C-alpha positions in Angstrom: 32.1 35.0 -38.6 31.8 32.4 -41.4 29.2 29.6 -40.6 31.0 26.3 -41.0 29.1 23.3 -42.2 29.8 20.4 -39.8 30.2 17.1 -41.6 29.6 13.8 -40.4 33.2 12.9 -40.4 35.6 16.0 -39.5 38.6 16.8 -41.6 42.0 17.1 -40.0 43.0 20.3 -38.9 45.7 20.4 -41.2 44.0 20.1 -44.3 41.1 22.7 -43.1 44.5 25.3 -42.9 45.3 24.5 -46.4 42.1 24.7 -47.8 41.5 28.0 -46.2 44.8 29.5 -47.0 44.1 28.3 -50.6 41.0 30.5 -50.4 42.8 33.5 -49.5 45.0 33.1 -52.7 41.9 32.8 -54.9 40.5 35.6 -53.3 43.4 38.0 -54.0 43.9 37.1 -57.6 40.1 37.8 -58.1 41.1 41.5 -57.4 42.3 41.7 -60.9 38.6 41.1 -62.1 36.8 44.4 -63.9 34.6 45.0 -61.1 32.2 46.1 -63.9 31.8 43.1 -65.8 32.6 40.4 -63.0 30.4 39.7 -59.9 31.7 37.5 -57.1 29.2 35.7 -54.8 30.4 33.5 -51.8 28.7 30.8 -49.9 26.1 30.1 -52.3 26.5 26.6 -52.4 28.5 25.4 -49.2 27.4 21.9 -49.2 29.5 21.2 -52.2 32.8 22.9 -51.0 32.1 25.5 -53.6 33.7 29.0 -51.8 33.1 31.7 -54.9 30.7 31.6 -57.8 31.7 34.4 -60.6 29.3 35.9 -63.4 30.6 37.7 -66.0 31.2 37.9 -69.8 32.4 34.6 -70.1 29.6 32.8 -68.3 28.8 31.3 -64.9 32.0 29.9 -62.7 31.7 27.8 -59.9 35.0 27.9 -58.3 36.6 25.4 -55.5 40.0 26.3 -54.7 42.3 23.3 -53.6 46.1 23.5 -52.1 46.7 19.7 -52.1 49.7 18.5 -49.3 52.2 16.1 -51.1 53.8 16.6 -54.6 51.7 18.0 -57.1 48.6 17.1 -59.1 47.9 16.2 -62.6 45.0 15.8 -65.0 44.1 12.8 -66.8 41.2 12.2 -68.8 39.0 15.1 -67.0 39.9 13.6 -63.7 42.5 15.1 -61.1 45.2 12.7 -59.7 46.8 13.9 -56.5 50.7 12.6 -56.4 51.6 12.3 -52.4 55.6 11.6 -53.6 57.7 11.9 -56.7 56.9 8.3 -57.9 54.1 8.8 -60.5 53.2 5.1 -59.8 51.7 6.4 -56.2 49.0 9.1 -57.4 45.4 8.4 -56.6 42.1 10.0 -58.1 40.9 12.9 -57.0 37.5 11.6 -57.1 35.6 13.4 -54.5 36.9 16.6 -56.0 35.9 16.4 -59.5 32.1 14.7 -58.5 31.7 17.9 -55.9 32.5 21.0 -58.4 30.4 18.9 -61.3 27.5 18.7 -58.9 27.7 22.3 -57.6 27.5 23.2 -61.3 24.5 20.9 -62.0 22.6 22.4 -58.9 23.4 26.0 -59.7 22.1 25.4 -63.7 18.7 24.2 -62.4 18.4 26.9 -59.8 19.3 29.8 -62.5 16.8 28.1 -65.0 13.8 27.8 -62.5 14.6 31.4 -61.2 15.0 33.1 -64.5 14.3 30.7 -67.2 17.6 31.4 -68.5 19.5 27.9 -68.3 23.2 29.3 -69.1 26.3 26.9 -68.5 27.5 26.4 -65.4 31.0 26.1 -65.4 32.8 24.1 -62.7 36.7 25.1 -62.2 38.8 23.8 -59.6 41.6 26.2 -58.5 44.8 24.2 -57.5 47.6 26.0 -55.6 50.3 23.3 -55.7 52.6 22.0 -58.4 50.5 21.7 -61.8 52.9 21.8 -64.8 50.0 22.0 -66.9 48.6 24.7 -66.1 45.1 25.0 -67.2 43.4 21.5 -68.5 40.2 21.6 -69.6 37.3 18.9 -70.7 33.5 19.1 -71.7 32.8 18.6 -68.1 35.2 20.3 -65.8 38.3 22.9 -66.0 41.5 22.6 -63.4 43.4 25.9 -63.7 46.6 26.7 -61.5 45.6 29.9 -59.2 48.1 32.3 -61.0 46.4 31.7 -64.2 42.8 32.1 -63.3 42.3 35.3 -63.9 43.5 35.2 -67.7 41.7 32.0 -68.2 38.4 33.8 -67.4 38.8 37.1 -69.1 39.9 35.2 -72.4 37.0 33.1 -73.0 34.1 34.0 -75.7 31.3 35.7 -74.4 28.6 33.9 -72.9 26.5 36.5 -71.1 25.6 40.3 -71.8 24.9 42.5 -69.2 21.0 42.4 -68.7 21.8 38.8 -68.8 24.4 38.9 -66.1 22.5 41.2 -64.4 19.6 38.9 -64.0 21.4 35.7 -63.1 23.3 37.6 -60.0 20.0 38.5 -59.2 18.7 35.0 -58.8 21.7 34.1 -56.9 21.3 36.6 -54.3 17.8 35.1 -53.4 19.5 31.5 -53.0 22.3 32.8 -51.1 22.8 32.5 -47.2 21.1 35.5 -45.8 24.7 36.8 -44.7 26.1 40.4 -45.4 28.8 39.6 -47.7 27.1 36.8 -49.6 26.8 38.8 -52.5 29.7 41.4 -53.4 31.5 42.7 -56.3 35.6 42.5 -56.0 36.8 45.7 -54.3 40.0 47.0 -56.5 42.9 48.1 -53.6 43.4 51.8 -53.7 46.4 53.5 -54.2 47.0 56.8 -52.0 46.9 60.2 -53.6 49.6 61.7 -51.4 50.4 62.3 -47.9 47.2 62.8 -46.1 46.2 66.4 -44.5 45.9 66.5 -40.7 42.7 67.6 -39.5 42.7 71.2 -38.2 
């Protein structure tokens, strides 16, 4: 069972359920990433609400998945705005989501540089599972991506890391991840059956 972070102020139960659903949906799409090129790490930085870290040719990404309750979301000037009603004037900024993702990226960057001597950019990505007409909204600091667009978005980015560099970073992240069996893993691909199984004699 995955350990839970105990906060001073507990969140409503419905919010916990929604976030877990968002994480599951993001994980399902990560199956589409080529496992020889992309490594998925879990629970590297729980303090900032980051569920996954991706390391691949396109770089290092911290992933925070959200399924906000309400009418949808939009991004303006690099800040996420949450729409709880159909009235755009009632939008509220999701400042905490921005801040957590940015801080997680800065922390991870420092850890990697300390352990490897490399200073790769660590890209904070907020994956949204809600009405998000922009689909992808990037600024110089953070990216917001609709969940269904995540695999295409990460795989079509310019190459930042070669294979030896990726391996070195993954080893460094493995060293700081919690000591859990699933702390570092490759995303498994579902296997299709090759035919009816033979019954044992």
